[in-house]
C-alpha positions as CSV (number, residue, x, y, z in Angstrom):
1,M,0.0,0.0,0.0
2,T,1.4,3.4,-1.0
3,A,1.7,6.3,1.4
4,K,-1.2,8.1,-0.4
5,E,-3.4,5.0,-0.1
6,I,-2.6,4.6,3.6
7,F,-3.4,8.3,4.2
8,K,-6.7,8.0,2.3
9,K,-7.7,4.9,4.2
10,V,-6.7,6.4,7.6
11,R,-8.7,9.5,6.8
12,K,-11.8,7.5,5.8
13,I,-11.6,5.4,9.1
14,E,-11.1,8.6,11.1
15,I,-14.1,10.3,9.7
16,K,-16.4,7.3,10.2
17,T,-15.2,6.2,13.6
18,R,-14.8,9.7,15.1
19,G,-18.4,10.5,14.1
20,L,-19.7,7.3,15.6
21,S,-17.8,7.9,18.8
22,N,-19.0,11.5,19.1
23,Q,-22.6,10.7,18.3
24,I,-23.1,7.3,20.0
25,F,-20.3,5.9,22.0
26,A,-18.7,8.7,24.0
27,G,-21.6,9.1,26.4
28,Q,-22.2,5.4,26.7
29,Y,-18.5,4.8,27.3
30,H,-18.4,7.5,30.0
31,S,-21.4,6.1,31.8
32,S,-20.2,2.5,31.5
33,F,-16.8,3.2,33.0
34,K,-17.5,6.1,35.4
35,G,-16.5,5.7,39.0
36,R,-14.0,2.9,38.4
37,G,-11.7,4.7,40.8
38,M,-12.6,7.2,43.5
39,A,-10.3,9.7,45.1
40,F,-10.9,11.3,48.6
41,S,-11.7,15.0,48.2
42,E,-12.9,16.5,51.5
43,V,-15.2,16.1,54.5
44,R,-18.5,17.7,55.4
45,E,-21.2,17.4,58.1
46,Y,-23.4,14.4,57.8
47,Q,-26.8,15.1,56.3
48,Y,-30.0,13.0,56.4
49,G,-29.8,10.4,53.6
50,D,-26.0,10.2,53.4
51,D,-24.5,6.8,53.2
52,V,-23.3,5.9,56.7
53,R,-20.5,3.8,55.2
54,N,-18.8,7.1,54.2
55,I,-18.6,8.5,57.8
56,D,-15.1,9.6,58.7
57,W,-14.9,8.3,62.3
58,N,-11.7,10.2,63.2
59,V,-13.1,13.6,62.3
60,T,-16.5,12.7,63.9
61,A,-14.7,11.9,67.2
62,R,-12.7,15.1,67.1
63,F,-15.8,17.4,66.6
64,N,-18.4,15.3,68.4
65,K,-20.7,15.3,65.4
66,P,-20.9,13.1,62.3
67,Y,-18.8,14.0,59.3
68,I,-18.7,12.1,56.0
69,K,-16.0,11.7,53.4
70,I,-16.6,13.2,50.0
71,F,-15.1,11.4,47.0
72,E,-14.5,12.5,43.4
73,E,-14.2,10.3,40.4
74,E,-10.7,9.5,39.2
75,R,-11.7,10.2,35.7
76,E,-8.4,9.4,34.0
77,M,-8.1,5.8,33.1
78,T,-5.8,3.8,30.9
79,V,-7.4,1.8,28.1
80,M,-5.5,-1.0,26.4
81,L,-6.5,-2.5,23.0
82,L,-5.2,-6.1,22.5
83,I,-5.5,-6.5,18.7
84,D,-5.2,-9.9,17.0
85,V,-3.3,-9.5,13.8
86,S,-3.0,-13.2,13.0
87,A,-3.7,-14.6,9.5
88,S,-7.1,-16.0,10.3
89,N,-8.5,-12.4,10.5
90,N,-7.7,-11.8,6.8
91,F,-11.0,-13.5,5.9
92,G,-14.5,-12.3,5.1
93,T,-17.3,-13.2,2.7
94,Q,-19.4,-10.1,3.3
95,E,-18.5,-6.4,2.9
96,S,-15.3,-6.5,5.0
97,F,-12.6,-8.8,6.3
98,K,-12.6,-9.5,10.0
99,Q,-9.4,-7.4,10.3
100,E,-11.1,-4.4,8.8
101,V,-14.0,-4.7,11.3
102,I,-11.5,-5.0,14.2
103,T,-9.7,-1.9,12.9
104,E,-12.9,0.2,12.9
105,I,-14.0,-1.0,16.3
106,S,-10.5,-0.3,17.7
107,A,-10.6,3.2,16.3
108,I,-14.1,3.9,17.9
109,L,-12.9,2.7,21.3
110,A,-9.8,4.8,21.0
111,F,-11.7,8.0,20.1
112,S,-14.2,7.3,22.9
113,A,-11.3,7.0,25.4
114,I,-9.6,10.1,24.2
115,K,-12.8,12.1,24.4
116,N,-13.1,10.9,28.0
117,N,-9.6,12.1,28.7
118,D,-8.2,8.6,29.0
119,K,-4.9,7.2,27.8
120,V,-4.9,4.6,25.1
121,G,-2.3,1.9,24.4
122,V,-2.2,-1.0,21.9
123,I,-0.7,-4.5,21.9
124,F,-0.6,-6.1,18.4
125,F,-0.3,-9.9,18.8
126,S,-0.2,-13.1,16.7
127,D,1.4,-16.1,18.4
128,K,3.9,-13.5,19.8
129,I,3.9,-9.8,20.7
130,E,4.2,-8.1,17.3
131,K,4.2,-4.5,18.6
132,F,3.5,-2.5,21.8
133,I,2.4,1.1,21.7
134,P,2.5,2.5,25.3
135,P,-0.6,4.4,26.5
136,K,-0.8,8.1,25.8
137,K,-3.4,10.8,25.3
138,G,-4.2,13.0,22.3
139,S,-5.6,12.9,18.8
140,T,-2.1,12.7,17.3
141,H,-1.5,9.5,19.2
142,I,-4.9,8.0,18.1
143,L,-4.1,8.8,14.4
144,R,-0.8,7.0,14.9
145,I,-2.7,3.9,16.2
146,I,-5.1,4.0,13.2
147,R,-2.1,4.2,10.8
148,E,-0.6,1.2,12.4
149,L,-4.0,-0.7,12.3
150,V,-4.3,0.1,8.6
151,D,-0.8,-0.7,7.5
152,F,0.4,-3.3,10.0
153,E,1.9,-6.5,8.7
154,A,2.4,-9.3,11.3
155,E,5.6,-11.3,11.1
156,S,3.9,-14.4,12.3
157,K,0.6,-16.0,11.1
158,G,-0.4,-17.9,14.3
159,T,-2.4,-16.9,17.3
160,D,-1.6,-17.1,21.0
161,I,-4.0,-15.0,23.1
162,S,-2.4,-16.2,26.3
163,E,0.9,-14.6,25.2
164,A,-0.9,-11.2,24.7
165,L,-2.7,-11.4,28.1
166,K,0.5,-12.3,30.0
167,F,2.3,-9.4,28.3
168,L,-0.6,-7.0,29.4
169,T,-0.4,-8.3,33.0
170,N,3.4,-7.7,33.1
171,A,3.6,-4.5,31.1
172,I,0.8,-2.4,32.6
173,K,1.3,-2.2,36.3
174,K,-1.8,-0.2,37.3
175,R,-5.3,-1.4,36.8
176,C,-6.6,-0.6,33.3
177,T,-9.6,-1.2,31.1
178,A,-8.6,-3.7,28.4
179,F,-10.4,-4.8,25.2
180,V,-9.3,-8.0,23.4
181,L,-10.3,-7.9,19.8
182,S,-10.0,-11.2,18.0
183,D,-11.9,-14.1,16.3
184,F,-10.7,-16.2,19.2
185,R,-10.0,-19.2,17.0
186,C,-7.3,-20.2,19.5
187,P,-7.7,-22.7,22.4
188,H,-6.2,-22.6,25.9
189,F,-6.3,-19.0,27.0
190,T,-8.8,-19.3,29.9
191,D,-6.3,-19.3,32.7
192,A,-4.4,-16.3,31.3
193,L,-7.7,-14.5,30.9
194,K,-8.7,-15.1,34.5
195,I,-5.3,-13.8,35.8
196,A,-5.6,-10.7,33.6
197,N,-9.2,-10.1,34.7
198,N,-8.1,-10.2,38.3
199,K,-5.7,-7.4,37.8
200,H,-7.4,-5.4,35.0
201,D,-11.0,-4.7,33.9
202,M,-11.2,-7.0,30.8
203,M,-13.7,-7.1,28.0
204,A,-13.7,-9.0,24.7
205,V,-14.9,-8.3,21.2
206,K,-15.3,-11.4,19.0
207,V,-15.4,-10.7,15.2
208,Y,-16.5,-13.7,13.0
209,D,-17.8,-14.4,9.5
210,H,-21.0,-16.5,9.0
211,R,-19.1,-18.9,6.6
212,E,-17.1,-20.1,9.6
213,F,-20.4,-21.6,10.8
214,E,-22.2,-22.4,7.6
215,M,-20.8,-24.3,4.6
216,P,-22.5,-23.7,1.3
217,N,-23.2,-26.4,-1.3
218,V,-20.5,-25.5,-3.9
219,G,-19.2,-29.0,-4.7
220,L,-15.6,-30.1,-4.3
221,I,-13.4,-27.3,-2.8
222,Q,-10.0,-26.9,-1.3
223,L,-9.9,-25.4,2.2
224,K,-6.7,-23.9,3.6
225,D,-5.9,-22.9,7.2
226,A,-4.6,-19.4,7.0
227,E,-2.4,-19.8,10.1
228,S,-1.0,-23.4,9.7
229,G,-1.0,-23.4,5.9
230,I,-2.5,-26.9,5.9
231,S,-4.9,-27.6,3.0
232,Q,-7.6,-30.3,2.6
233,W,-10.3,-31.1,0.0
234,M,-13.9,-31.1,1.0
235,D,-17.0,-32.3,-1.0
236,T,-19.6,-29.8,0.1
237,S,-22.3,-31.5,-2.1
238,H,-22.8,-34.0,0.7
239,K,-25.2,-32.9,3.4
240,S,-23.5,-35.0,6.0
241,T,-20.1,-33.2,5.3
242,R,-21.8,-29.7,5.7
243,A,-23.5,-30.9,8.9
244,Y,-20.2,-32.1,10.3
245,Y,-18.5,-28.8,9.5
246,E,-21.2,-26.8,11.2
247,R,-21.3,-29.2,14.2
248,E,-17.6,-28.7,14.8
249,A,-17.9,-25.0,14.4
250,Q,-20.7,-24.9,17.0
251,K,-18.6,-27.0,19.4
252,M,-15.8,-24.5,19.2
253,E,-18.3,-21.6,19.7
254,L,-19.7,-23.2,22.9
255,K,-16.2,-23.8,24.2
256,I,-15.4,-20.1,23.7
257,R,-18.6,-18.9,25.5
258,E,-17.9,-21.3,28.3
259,D,-14.4,-20.0,28.7
260,F,-15.6,-16.4,28.9
261,K,-18.3,-17.3,31.4
262,K,-15.8,-19.0,33.7
263,S,-13.4,-16.0,33.5
264,G,-16.2,-13.5,34.2
265,V,-15.3,-11.4,31.1
266,D,-18.0,-9.7,29.0
267,L,-18.1,-10.7,25.4
268,A,-19.6,-8.9,22.4
269,D,-20.2,-11.0,19.2
270,I,-19.9,-9.1,16.0
271,R,-20.5,-10.5,12.6
272,T,-18.8,-9.2,9.4
273,G,-21.2,-7.3,7.2
274,E,-23.6,-6.5,10.1
275,D,-24.0,-3.5,12.3
276,Y,-21.4,-3.5,15.2
277,V,-22.9,-0.5,17.0
278,R,-25.7,-2.4,18.8
279,P,-23.6,-5.3,20.2
280,L,-21.0,-2.9,21.5
281,I,-23.6,-0.6,23.2
282,A,-25.4,-3.7,24.6
283,M,-22.1,-4.7,26.2
284,F,-21.6,-1.2,27.7
285,K,-25.1,-1.1,29.0
286,K,-24.7,-4.5,30.6
287,R,-21.7,-3.3,32.5
288,E,-23.4,0.0,33.4
289,A,-26.3,-2.0,34.9
290,R,-23.9,-4.0,37.1
291,A,-21.9,-1.0,38.3
């Protein structure tokens, strides 16, 4: 991709995702993540209806009348985007590849965070850490992230989500809000996800294509695993072959959902070619309701 093509694509993504962030996500983002940290501000006399749990007993004893602590939101947060750049995301049978959808969602989350005065950092991962962009504030920083998203080429084709989660746990010392964006076609990451979620506030966005669950009747075709490079022939004209393919895909899907349920991490399912606004807002509202 030439520099001119990169600039054009970055600009297009910026216009679309900044607009969505300003119109839809920024307010929802703020209300979903408000009050994650509270800082002590001052004390005042107790008033009827105040929460007795906030009484400052030292000040109360000194003045012989009840005083309560006043807290302010610690608004500044760090948001980390863990972005899967493995080869399996270079697939899509609708309007966009999975990787293009991941890029747009990442940009929306980044713009929402910046509008909320939060820092944003990125971990690009395959089966290794491909690149780490430390968290910072500002529009210039966000545009750098989008440029990387548009033009990034991974050295490796495989996927190891555990590796990315371990890196997050070690690299970011203070508690942050972290989004993992992937197709999650990778087993054995549950333990790492649990550990990361104990330290950080984790969420997941799963991007998939419907052809990963439904095999059309197109006769004899050759299928190739984008990550391993292994190919095999499949006769899709047989109903039993298509049923087997779909059954195995559903098994994998159930396993993924079970893993997220065990780890206590919210998951948004987003399908290529469909609106991703609703599932993201649904995830935010679910978190807001629990807060």
